[in-house]
LUMPABA-621266 format. One line per 3 residues: number of its first residue (from 0); for each residue z, x, y of N, C-alpha, C, O. Coordinates in Angstrom, 2 decimals, decimal comma. Layout:
REM LUMPABA-621266
NUM = Z/X/Y/Z/X/Y/Z/X/Y/Z/X/Y  ...
This chain:
REM LUMPABA-621266
0 = -7,91/-17,03/2,27/-9,02/-17,14/2,31/-9,33/-18,12/1,04/-8,75/-18,12/-0,05  -10,45/-18,99/1,49/-10,53/-20,13/0,98/-10,92/-19,82/-0,10/-11,87/-19,03/-0,04  -10,48/-20,19/-1,47/-11,50/-19,96/-2,84/-12,37/-20,93/-3,24/-11,98/-22,05/-3,58
3 = -13,57/-20,57/-3,21/-14,90/-21,63/-2,78/-15,46/-21,35/-4,41/-15,05/-20,52/-5,22  -16,69/-22,52/-4,56/-17,56/-21,90/-5,74/-17,92/-20,62/-5,70/-17,59/-19,89/-6,63  -18,65/-20,13/-4,64/-19,48/-19,10/-4,13/-18,43/-17,88/-4,71/-18,69/-17,18/-5,69
6 = -17,18/-17,79/-3,87/-16,35/-16,75/-4,08/-15,88/-16,40/-5,82/-15,69/-15,30/-6,33  -15,80/-17,73/-6,44/-15,44/-17,64/-7,92/-16,67/-16,79/-8,49/-16,58/-15,74/-9,13  -17,92/-17,49/-8,09/-19,33/-16,84/-8,82/-19,27/-15,29/-8,45/-19,80/-14,56/-9,29
9 = -18,73/-14,68/-7,36/-18,66/-13,25/-7,06/-17,66/-12,66/-7,83/-17,85/-11,54/-8,30  -16,77/-13,18/-8,00/-15,53/-12,52/-8,91/-16,13/-12,52/-10,22/-16,45/-11,51/-10,83  -16,26/-13,82/-10,64/-16,89/-13,38/-12,10/-18,30/-12,84/-12,45/-18,57/-12,88/-13,65
12 = -19,30/-12,31/-11,57/-20,05/-11,34/-11,62/-19,61/-9,71/-11,65/-20,33/-8,74/-11,88  -18,37/-9,76/-11,37/-17,91/-8,64/-11,36/-17,04/-8,39/-12,57/-16,50/-7,29/-12,69  -16,88/-9,27/-13,40/-15,63/-9,10/-14,37/-15,93/-7,99/-15,26/-15,06/-7,27/-15,77
15 = -17,49/-7,84/-15,50/-17,80/-6,70/-16,82/-17,67/-5,19/-16,11/-17,82/-4,11/-16,68  -17,39/-5,38/-14,90/-17,07/-4,14/-14,36/-18,04/-3,86/-12,92/-18,20/-4,57/-11,93  -18,62/-2,45/-13,28/-19,19/-2,01/-11,97/-20,83/-2,49/-11,64/-21,74/-2,11/-12,38
18 = -21,06/-3,27/-10,56/-22,11/-3,93/-10,27/-22,35/-3,81/-8,79/-21,39/-3,88/-8,02  -23,35/-3,66/-8,45/-23,66/-3,47/-6,79/-23,80/-4,74/-6,10/-24,49/-5,63/-6,60  -23,29/-4,86/-5,17/-23,57/-5,99/-4,26/-24,81/-6,67/-3,80/-24,97/-7,73/-3,21
21 = -25,73/-5,68/-4,27/-26,93/-6,36/-4,20/-27,43/-7,06/-5,22/-28,41/-7,71/-4,88  -27,08/-7,21/-6,59/-27,46/-7,44/-7,44/-26,69/-8,94/-8,03/-27,03/-9,80/-8,84  -25,48/-8,73/-7,17/-24,57/-10,32/-7,07/-25,34/-10,75/-6,16/-25,80/-11,73/-6,74
24 = -25,91/-10,73/-4,93/-26,35/-11,45/-4,01/-27,62/-11,92/-4,63/-27,94/-13,09/-4,42  -28,26/-11,29/-5,25/-29,53/-11,86/-5,58/-29,65/-12,58/-6,49/-30,59/-13,37/-6,59  -28,39/-12,43/-7,67/-28,41/-13,71/-8,80/-27,69/-14,82/-8,02/-27,53/-15,93/-8,55
27 = -27,22/-14,52/-6,63/-26,44/-16,01/-6,15/-27,21/-16,35/-5,11/-26,75/-17,13/-4,27  -28,18/-15,96/-5,00/-28,97/-16,28/-4,07/-28,61/-16,28/-2,49/-29,06/-17,13/-1,73  -27,85/-15,36/-2,14/-26,92/-15,02/-0,97/-27,25/-13,92/-0,44/-27,93/-13,15/-1,13
30 = -26,90/-13,57/0,80/-27,23/-12,36/1,52/-25,99/-11,28/0,92/-24,84/-11,70/0,74  -26,37/-9,84/0,63/-25,49/-9,03/0,54/-24,58/-8,79/1,00/-23,63/-8,46/0,30  -24,48/-8,85/2,32/-23,50/-8,85/3,79/-22,49/-10,20/3,27/-21,31/-10,37/3,54
33 = -23,23/-10,91/2,58/-21,90/-12,35/2,26/-20,98/-11,99/1,21/-19,82/-12,39/1,28  -21,37/-11,28/0,28/-20,94/-10,66/-1,09/-20,01/-9,52/-0,40/-18,82/-9,62/-0,71  -20,33/-8,53/0,41/-19,84/-7,63/0,70/-18,30/-8,13/1,26/-17,17/-7,76/0,96
36 = -18,90/-9,24/2,33/-17,48/-9,16/3,32/-16,43/-10,13/2,44/-15,21/-10,03/2,60  -17,15/-11,28/1,32/-15,69/-11,89/0,93/-15,20/-11,04/-0,16/-14,07/-11,29/-0,59  -15,89/-10,06/-0,70/-14,87/-8,80/-1,64/-14,23/-8,47/-0,55/-13,16/-9,06/-0,42
39 = -14,55/-7,63/0,38/-13,61/-7,01/1,28/-11,96/-7,71/1,50/-10,83/-7,24/1,36  -12,52/-9,15/1,94/-11,74/-10,34/2,35/-10,87/-10,56/1,16/-9,72/-10,88/1,45  -11,15/-10,44/-0,11/-10,35/-10,73/-1,25/-9,70/-9,69/-1,63/-8,65/-9,85/-2,24
42 = -10,26/-8,25/-1,33/-9,12/-7,24/-1,69/-7,95/-7,16/-0,28/-6,78/-6,77/-0,34  -8,45/-7,50/0,55/-7,27/-7,29/1,90/-6,07/-8,38/1,54/-4,89/-8,09/1,72  -6,48/-9,67/1,02/-5,54/-10,33/0,68/-4,78/-10,45/-0,36/-3,72/-11,05/-0,18
45 = -5,01/-10,04/-1,41/-4,49/-9,13/-2,63/-4,90/-10,13/-3,70/-4,33/-10,17/-4,79  -6,12/-11,13/-3,30/-6,46/-11,57/-4,43/-7,38/-10,97/-5,57/-7,47/-11,28/-6,76  -7,99/-10,10/-4,91/-8,83/-9,21/-6,00/-8,43/-7,79/-5,74/-8,27/-7,30/-4,62
48 = -8,30/-7,19/-6,89/-8,34/-5,69/-7,04/-9,40/-4,91/-7,97/-9,52/-4,96/-9,20  -9,97/-4,34/-7,25/-11,08/-3,19/-8,26/-10,52/-2,18/-8,65/-10,06/-1,21/-8,06  -10,58/-2,50/-9,85/-9,67/-1,28/-10,63/-10,52/-0,70/-12,05/-11,11/-1,48/-12,80
51 = -10,47/0,90/-12,30/-10,64/0,68/-13,82/-9,63/0,39/-14,78/-8,43/0,59/-14,61  -10,17/-0,07/-15,78/-9,32/-0,36/-16,79/-9,47/-0,18/-18,19/-10,66/-0,10/-18,50  -8,83/-0,10/-18,98/-8,98/0,85/-20,30/-8,39/0,14/-21,54/-7,32/-0,48/-21,50
54 = -9,23/0,29/-22,74/-8,79/-0,62/-24,05/-7,90/0,36/-24,37/-8,14/1,56/-24,50  -6,38/-0,46/-24,54/-5,46/0,62/-24,99/-5,91/1,07/-26,27/-5,68/2,26/-26,48  -6,59/0,36/-27,32/-6,36/1,08/-28,69/-7,64/2,18/-28,68/-7,89/2,78/-29,73
57 = -8,26/2,38/-27,73/-9,13/3,12/-27,56/-8,56/4,38/-27,06/-9,30/5,33/-27,35  -7,48/4,73/-26,41/-7,01/6,01/-26,01/-5,98/6,68/-26,83/-4,87/6,21/-26,56  -5,94/7,55/-27,68/-5,14/8,14/-28,52/-3,60/8,29/-27,90/-3,25/8,83/-26,85
60 = -2,90/7,71/-28,79/-1,18/8,06/-28,67/-1,01/6,73/-27,57/0,20/6,56/-27,42  -1,62/5,96/-26,94/-1,23/4,91/-26,06/-1,28/3,41/-27,02/-2,16/3,04/-27,79  -0,34/2,91/-26,74/-0,18/1,32/-27,08/0,55/0,16/-26,50/1,62/0,48/-25,98
63 = 0,27/-1,03/-26,47/1,14/-2,09/-25,68/2,20/-2,81/-26,62/2,12/-2,84/-27,85  3,00/-3,26/-26,02/4,15/-3,94/-26,72/4,38/-4,81/-25,77/4,05/-4,73/-24,59  5,11/-5,85/-26,44/5,37/-6,99/-25,41/6,93/-6,99/-25,84/7,38/-6,95/-26,98
66 = 7,76/-7,06/-24,35/9,24/-7,44/-24,91/9,83/-8,85/-24,18/9,42/-9,42/-23,17  10,75/-9,11/-24,92/11,19/-10,50/-24,56/12,51/-10,03/-23,92/13,16/-9,12/-24,45  12,85/-10,54/-22,98/14,36/-10,18/-22,21/14,95/-11,24/-21,96/14,38/-12,08/-21,26
69 = 16,28/-11,49/-22,48/17,48/-12,64/-21,96/17,93/-11,88/-20,93/18,25/-10,70/-21,04  17,95/-12,44/-20,04/18,68/-11,89/-18,83/20,36/-12,85/-18,49/20,47/-14,06/-18,72  21,53/-11,96/-17,90/22,65/-12,56/-17,87/23,11/-13,14/-16,27/24,27/-13,36/-15,91
72 = 21,90/-13,33/-15,48/21,79/-14,03/-14,56/20,42/-15,10/-14,49/19,43/-15,08/-15,22  20,66/-15,82/-13,62/19,85/-16,79/-13,14/18,57/-16,40/-12,41/17,50/-17,00/-12,48  18,85/-15,33/-11,72/18,14/-14,66/-10,40/16,83/-14,32/-11,09/16,38/-13,21/-10,80
75 = 15,93/-15,27/-12,18/14,94/-14,71/-12,79/13,82/-14,18/-11,92/13,57/-13,00/-12,17  13,24/-14,58/-11,18/12,28/-14,19/-10,14/12,78/-12,52/-9,67/12,12/-11,51/-9,93  13,93/-12,54/-9,01/14,56/-11,24/-8,48/14,32/-9,98/-9,17/13,98/-8,89/-8,71
78 = 14,68/-10,51/-10,88/15,10/-9,45/-11,87/13,51/-9,37/-12,16/12,99/-8,25/-12,15  12,74/-10,50/-12,40/11,49/-9,73/-12,88/10,76/-9,02/-12,09/9,93/-8,28/-12,62  10,90/-9,06/-10,34/10,30/-8,24/-9,50/10,87/-6,84/-9,87/10,26/-5,78/-9,77
81 = 11,97/-7,01/-10,26/12,77/-5,53/-10,17/12,28/-4,47/-11,48/12,11/-3,26/-11,58  12,17/-5,46/-12,27/11,64/-4,98/-13,91/9,99/-4,51/-13,59/9,54/-3,45/-14,02  9,36/-5,29/-12,94/7,97/-4,93/-12,72/7,72/-3,81/-11,93/6,52/-3,73/-11,70
84 = 8,31/-3,01/-11,48/8,37/-1,37/-10,92/8,70/-0,69/-11,55/8,44/0,46/-11,20  9,56/-0,87/-13,01/9,90/0,16/-13,98/8,65/0,82/-14,74/7,58/0,23/-14,87  8,91/2,11/-15,23/7,70/2,83/-15,70/7,47/2,60/-16,92/8,29/2,70/-17,83
87 = 5,98/2,15/-17,05/5,48/1,65/-18,25/5,16/0,09/-18,22/4,54/-0,49/-19,11  5,65/-0,49/-17,11/5,58/-2,09/-17,06/4,24/-2,34/-16,56/3,95/-1,66/-15,58  3,37/-3,11/-16,97/2,11/-3,59/-16,70/2,19/-5,00/-16,02/1,40/-5,44/-15,19
90 = 3,14/-5,55/-16,48/3,19/-7,30/-16,29/4,52/-7,87/-16,38/5,26/-7,30/-17,19  4,91/-8,64/-15,89/6,40/-9,14/-16,17/5,94/-10,93/-15,66/5,48/-11,39/-14,61  6,35/-11,59/-17,04/6,32/-13,12/-16,71/7,55/-14,11/-17,11/8,09/-14,39/-18,18
93 = 7,73/-14,53/-15,76/9,16/-15,46/-16,01/8,77/-16,91/-16,74/8,21/-17,88/-16,23  9,20/-16,74/-18,00/9,04/-17,93/-18,78/9,94/-18,86/-19,41/11,12/-18,65/-19,13  9,69/-19,98/-20,29/10,53/-20,61/-20,65/10,66/-20,08/-22,09/9,91/-19,23/-22,58
96 = 11,85/-20,78/-22,81/11,97/-20,47/-24,06/13,24/-19,41/-24,18/13,98/-19,10/-23,25  13,32/-18,92/-25,51/14,47/-18,36/-25,70/14,53/-16,91/-24,78/15,64/-16,38/-24,71  13,73/-16,45/-24,29/13,79/-15,29/-23,24/13,52/-15,88/-21,68/12,89/-16,91/-21,43
99 = 14,13/-15,00/-20,71/13,51/-15,23/-19,63/12,77/-14,83/-18,92/12,51/-15,53/-17,94  12,07/-13,49/-19,07/11,11/-12,69/-19,06/10,17/-12,26/-19,99/10,66/-12,23/-21,12  8,96/-11,90/-19,94/7,99/-11,39/-21,13/7,50/-10,42/-20,39/6,82/-10,70/-19,40
102 = 7,79/-8,93/-20,79/6,93/-7,65/-20,37/6,03/-7,36/-21,13/5,98/-7,53/-22,34  5,00/-6,73/-20,17/3,87/-6,19/-20,91/3,99/-4,58/-20,83/3,72/-4,06/-19,75  4,36/-3,80/-21,88/4,68/-2,45/-21,74/3,45/-1,39/-22,18/2,74/-1,79/-23,10
105 = 3,21/-0,40/-21,74/2,15/0,34/-22,33/3,51/1,81/-22,33/4,35/2,29/-21,56  2,95/2,04/-23,81/3,47/3,37/-24,17/2,56/4,28/-24,65/1,43/3,93/-24,98  2,99/5,57/-24,73/2,00/7,01/-24,74/2,79/8,04/-25,32/4,02/8,03/-25,26
108 = 2,27/8,71/-25,74/2,65/10,13/-26,19/4,14/10,62/-25,25/4,12/10,57/-24,02  5,01/10,95/-25,80/6,30/11,24/-25,03/6,80/10,13/-24,01/7,34/10,41/-22,94  6,57/8,80/-24,47/7,20/7,75/-23,61/6,78/6,32/-24,54/6,08/5,34/-24,30
111 = 7,69/6,79/-25,84/7,60/5,75/-26,89/8,80/4,27/-26,42/9,37/4,15/-25,33  8,89/3,52/-27,36/9,78/2,42/-26,98/11,33/3,02/-26,87/12,16/2,64/-26,04  11,55/4,02/-27,86/13,13/4,41/-27,35/13,38/4,92/-26,03/14,39/4,64/-25,38
114 = 12,16/5,92/-25,50/12,45/6,22/-24,02/12,22/5,07/-23,25/12,95/5,10/-22,25  11,54/4,09/-23,28/11,20/2,98/-22,33/12,48/2,58/-22,28/12,96/2,48/-21,15  13,39/2,25/-23,51/14,71/1,36/-23,55/15,55/2,28/-23,20/16,29/1,84/-22,32
117 = 15,83/3,61/-23,54/16,91/4,57/-22,75/16,64/5,18/-21,51/17,48/5,69/-20,78  15,39/5,10/-21,31/15,53/5,78/-19,88/15,18/5,16/-18,62/15,32/5,61/-17,49  14,54/3,72/-19,11/13,92/2,63/-18,13/14,69/1,43/-17,98/15,26/1,05/-16,97
120 = 14,63/0,88/-19,06/15,47/-0,62/-18,89/16,89/-0,42/-18,89/17,56/-1,30/-18,35  17,51/0,61/-19,41/18,91/0,56/-19,33/19,60/0,89/-17,79/20,78/1,06/-17,48  18,62/0,91/-17,17/18,84/1,27/-15,61/19,12/-0,01/-14,99/19,96/-0,12/-14,10
123 = 18,20/-1,28/-15,59/18,45/-2,26/-14,90/19,70/-3,38/-15,11/19,80/-3,78/-16,27  20,42/-3,80/-14,37/21,66/-4,51/-14,36/21,45/-5,89/-14,78/20,56/-6,53/-14,23  22,02/-6,34/-15,52/22,08/-7,86/-15,83/21,30/-8,03/-17,23/20,98/-9,16/-17,59
126 = 21,02/-7,04/-17,93/19,91/-7,57/-19,40/20,96/-7,58/-20,28/21,87/-6,77/-20,46  20,61/-8,98/-20,96/21,73/-9,25/-22,03/21,34/-8,68/-23,55/22,09/-8,05/-24,30  19,99/-9,07/-23,80/19,12/-8,58/-24,66/17,74/-8,15/-24,75/17,02/-8,65/-23,89
129 = 17,37/-7,62/-25,28/15,75/-7,15/-25,51/14,97/-7,55/-26,69/15,72/-7,07/-27,53  13,80/-8,18/-27,51/13,71/-7,89/-28,48/11,76/-7,69/-28,12/11,08/-8,47/-27,45  11,27/-6,38/-28,85/10,21/-6,00/-29,07/8,95/-6,51/-29,91/9,12/-6,78/-31,10
132 = 8,10/-6,61/-29,52/7,08/-7,21/-29,95/5,50/-5,92/-30,07/4,64/-5,82/-29,19  5,52/-5,11/-31,40/4,56/-4,30/-31,17/3,36/-4,96/-31,59/3,46/-5,98/-32,27  1,91/-4,38/-31,18/0,92/-5,05/-31,35/-0,02/-4,34/-32,24/-0,35/-3,19/-31,95
135 = -0,48/-4,90/-33,30/-1,51/-4,02/-34,05/-3,14/-4,30/-33,87/-4,02/-3,56/-34,32  -3,36/-5,56/-33,08/-4,44/-5,63/-32,50/-4,41/-6,41/-31,44/-3,61/-7,34/-31,31  -5,33/-6,07/-30,58/-5,85/-6,99/-29,35/-6,89/-7,28/-29,45/-7,74/-6,73/-30,13
138 = -7,02/-8,30/-28,72/-8,45/-8,70/-28,15/-8,40/-9,31/-26,73/-7,67/-10,20/-26,30  -9,58/-8,43/-25,97/-9,67/-9,06/-24,68/-8,69/-8,60/-23,63/-8,46/-9,15/-22,55  -8,05/-7,32/-24,21/-6,91/-6,92/-23,06/-7,60/-5,40/-22,77/-8,27/-4,85/-23,64
141 = -7,35/-4,82/-21,52/-7,52/-4,11/-20,77/-6,27/-3,39/-19,85/-5,54/-4,14/-19,20  -6,14/-2,54/-19,83/-4,53/-2,15/-18,93/-5,09/-1,11/-17,97/-6,16/-0,60/-18,29  -4,48/-0,70/-16,78/-4,26/0,56/-16,42/-4,33/1,77/-17,16/-4,01/1,82/-18,35
144 = -4,79/2,88/-16,42/-4,75/4,00/-17,80/-4,07/5,01/-16,62/-4,66/5,98/-16,14  -2,82/4,60/-16,27/-1,64/5,52/-15,54/-1,53/6,57/-16,37/-1,22/6,37/-17,55  -1,75/7,76/-15,92/-1,14/9,00/-16,47/-1,86/9,05/-17,94/-1,11/9,56/-18,77
147 = -3,11/8,66/-18,47/-3,52/8,41/-19,95/-3,33/9,95/-20,34/-3,59/10,81/-19,49  -2,87/10,31/-21,59/-2,85/11,43/-21,82/-3,36/11,82/-23,40/-2,96/10,99/-24,22  -4,02/12,74/-23,87/-4,60/12,69/-24,92/-3,73/13,73/-25,71/-3,99/13,99/-26,89
């Protein structure tokens, strides 16, 4: 799908959360059907995913850490894709600098950093070293609430 100015405007209209297609259509002076069909097409092509996200600081016992990963292999994209499927990982970036990958990991009660390292990351071959960056305060971050627990 071509991403044009109207498509970007539709996506931007939705960034604060739930809004009716009619409201978006009215604000952009287009037909409601246009908005509905563009959103459906964006979802089908994997460009847009409409999902509920939470501020991790508002969920008791939940926290986010960033983990720098140095690999023993040059297959960065392959390893990044593999690690992206590990429990707790919500994002993986292949990066430049002293690390090969940067992971965004959500921790919660009963699944802390030790459990992530020993139960999850230890199963991945070719990991040379890791370094965790604990986040004390976030700005503008929302994460999936997979298995939120209180």
